C-alpha positions in Angstrom: -51.4 52.7 2.1 -49.0 49.4 1.4 -50.6 46.0 0.6 -50.4 42.8 1.9 -48.8 41.8 -1.6 -46.7 44.6 -1.4 -45.2 43.8 2.2 -44.6 40.5 0.9 -43.2 41.0 -2.5 -40.7 43.9 -0.4 -40.1 41.1 1.9 -39.1 38.7 -0.6 -36.7 40.5 -2.3 -35.0 41.8 1.3 -34.2 37.6 1.8 -33.6 36.6 -1.5 -29.5 37.7 -1.9 -29.5 35.9 1.6 -31.4 32.6 0.0 -28.6 32.7 -2.9 -25.8 33.3 -0.7 -27.1 30.1 1.6 -27.5 27.8 -1.8 -24.2 29.2 -3.2 -22.7 27.8 0.0 -24.3 24.5 0.3 -23.4 23.8 -3.0 -19.9 24.2 -2.0 -19.5 22.2 0.7 -22.1 19.3 -0.8 -18.9 19.8 -3.8 -16.3 19.3 -1.2 -17.6 16.6 0.5 -18.7 14.4 -2.7 -14.8 15.2 -3.8 -13.5 13.9 -0.5 -15.8 10.4 -0.7 -14.1 10.5 -4.1 -10.9 10.3 -3.0 -11.6 7.9 -0.5 -12.9 5.4 -3.0 -10.4 6.2 -5.4 -8.2 4.9 -2.7 -9.7 2.0 -1.0 -11.8 1.4 -4.4 -13.4 -2.0 -4.2 -10.9 -4.3 -4.5 -10.2 -7.0 -1.6 -6.5 -6.4 -1.5 -3.2 -7.1 -2.6 -3.3 -10.8 -4.7 -1.7 -13.6 -2.6 -0.3 -15.8 -5.4 1.1 -19.0 -5.1 5.1 -17.4 -5.6 6.5 -16.5 -2.8 7.5 -17.7 0.6 4.8 -19.3 2.6 3.2 -17.5 5.9 5.2 -19.0 9.0 8.3 -19.9 6.9 11.5 -17.2 7.7 13.1 -15.1 4.9 16.7 -16.0 4.4 18.7 -13.5 5.3 20.8 -12.2 2.0 23.6 -9.5 1.2 23.3 -7.2 -1.8 24.8 -3.6 -2.6 23.3 -0.2 -1.1 22.2 1.5 -4.4 23.0 5.0 -2.4 26.5 4.4 -1.1 27.6 1.3 -2.6 28.6 -1.1 0.2 27.5 -4.8 0.6 25.2 -4.5 3.5 22.9 -7.6 4.7 18.9 -7.2 4.7 18.9 -7.9 8.4 21.1 -4.6 8.6 18.4 -2.1 7.1 15.4 -3.5 8.5 14.3 -4.6 12.4 11.1 -5.1 13.8 8.2 -5.2 11.8 9.1 -5.2 8.3 8.0 -4.9 4.5 10.1 -6.4 2.0 9.7 -5.4 -1.6 11.1 -7.2 -4.1 11.1 -4.8 -7.6 12.4 -4.6 -11.0 13.6 -1.4 -12.8 12.1 -2.7 -15.9 8.6 -3.5 -14.6 6.2 -0.9 -15.0 4.0 -2.0 -12.3 7.1 -1.5 -10.2 7.7 2.1 -11.7 3.8 2.9 -11.3 4.1 1.6 -7.6 6.8 3.1 -6.6 5.2 6.9 -5.5 2.2 4.4 -3.7 5.1 3.3 -1.6 6.8 6.6 -0.3 3.6 7.4 0.9 3.2 4.6 2.7 6.4 4.7 4.1 6.0 8.4 5.0 2.4 7.1 7.4 3.8 4.1 8.8 7.0 4.5 10.8 6.0 1.7 13.1 7.1 -0.6 10.2 10.7 -0.5 8.7 10.8 -1.0 4.8 13.2 -2.1 2.5 13.3 -2.5 -1.4 15.0 -5.2 -3.3 16.3 -4.5 -6.8 16.5 -7.4 -8.8 18.9 -6.1 -11.5 22.3 -4.9 -12.5 23.6 -2.4 -9.9 23.7 0.7 -12.3 19.9 0.1 -13.6 19.2 -0.6 -9.3 20.6 3.1 -8.7 19.0 4.5 -11.6 16.0 3.2 -10.1 16.7 4.1 -6.5 17.4 7.6 -7.4 14.4 8.3 -10.3 12.1 7.6 -7.7 13.7 9.0 -4.6 12.7 5.7 -2.5 12.5 6.7 1.4 13.6 3.4 2.7 17.1 1.6 1.5 17.6 0.4 -1.6 19.1 -3.3 -2.0 20.4 -4.3 -5.4 21.4 -7.6 -6.2 21.8 -8.9 -10.0 22.4 -12.5 -9.4 18.8 -13.4 -8.5 19.8 -15.4 -5.4 17.6 -13.7 -3.1 14.8 -13.9 -5.6 15.1 -17.3 -5.6 15.7 -17.6 -1.8 12.4 -16.0 -1.7 10.6 -18.0 -3.9 10.2 -14.3 -5.7 8.8 -15.1 -9.6 6.9 -11.2 -10.4 7.1 -8.3 -9.4 6.3 -6.2 -7.5 6.0 -8.6 -4.6 5.8 -7.7 -1.2 6.8 -9.6 2.2 5.2 -8.2 5.6 7.8 -9.9 8.3 7.9 -9.9 11.8 11.0 -9.3 14.1 12.5 -12.7 13.2 11.8 -12.4 9.5 9.1 -14.9 9.8 6.3 -14.0 7.1 2.9 -13.0 8.4 1.5 -11.9 4.5 3.0 -12.0 1.2 1.2 -10.6 -2.0 1.5 -8.3 -5.6 0.7 -4.9 -4.7 0.4 -2.8 -7.3 -0.7 0.8 -5.9 -1.3 2.4 -1.7 -4.6 0.1 -1.2 -3.0 -2.6 -1.8 0.1 -2.2 0.4 -1.8 -0.7 2.9 -4.3 -4.3 2.7 -0.4 -6.3 2.8 0.1 -4.2 6.3 -3.3 -4.8 7.7 -2.4 -8.8 6.8 -5.4 -8.6 4.5 -6.0 -10.1 0.7 -7.3 -12.2 -1.8 -6.4 -15.7 -3.0 -6.0 -16.3 -6.5 -9.3 -18.7 -6.6 -11.3 -15.7 -5.6 -11.4 -16.5 -1.3 -10.7 -13.6 1.2 -8.0 -14.0 3.2 -7.8 -11.4 6.6 -6.2 -11.7 9.8 -8.6 -12.0 13.0 -8.6 -12.4 16.2 -9.1 -16.7 16.3 -6.2 -19.0 16.7 -5.4 -22.1 14.5 -3.3 -24.4 15.3 -2.9 -25.5 11.6 -1.9 -22.3 10.9 1.5 -22.5 12.4 0.6 -19.2 14.3 -2.3 -17.4 15.8 -4.3 -14.8 13.9 -5.4 -17.0 10.6 -8.6 -18.4 9.0 -9.0 -18.4 5.4 -12.9 -16.8 4.7 -14.8 -17.3 1.6 -16.8 -14.6 0.2 -20.4 -15.3 -1.0 
């Protein structure tokens, strides 16, 4: 006759492979979950979004229209010809390392935000701007303006500098954007001021702001 110990040993042996498979499957699922959490953290990070500097047109100001050369067609076009509705205008320089690093992030944001029109303004000579546009295959019109007139009109003193504007080219927010997360924060009208305060769009109307939905929050 088989003792209780023998029965226990035989039963455990039968369940052992199933237990190992369960542990293995749990490990795979856990690794996948941690990987997704890691990717999310990589994208969102701990930063407070785009850096809102003193440079650039103030919120509520109307961005001047300007004429530049389309990097692909070589034709003279106006900014108003290539953007419509809510739009993001990104000033970049081909020799700027941060601009080159931003390029793939900008393309990703363009692909995921069809409700916004985008334009890249390359402050450079025409050939340099064309090479810049071709190298990074921007998914938005690339306008080349070598005289810096547009940059002066928009008060651009550093690149990459992005402006989110409404259908009348009125600036909703502007800031230095170096990656996907900071571009997204601008689209959400959020960012960090140079003195460490957090600016974000909220539902409250402030008459002093010039248009609804703004206030400055001081982060503790």
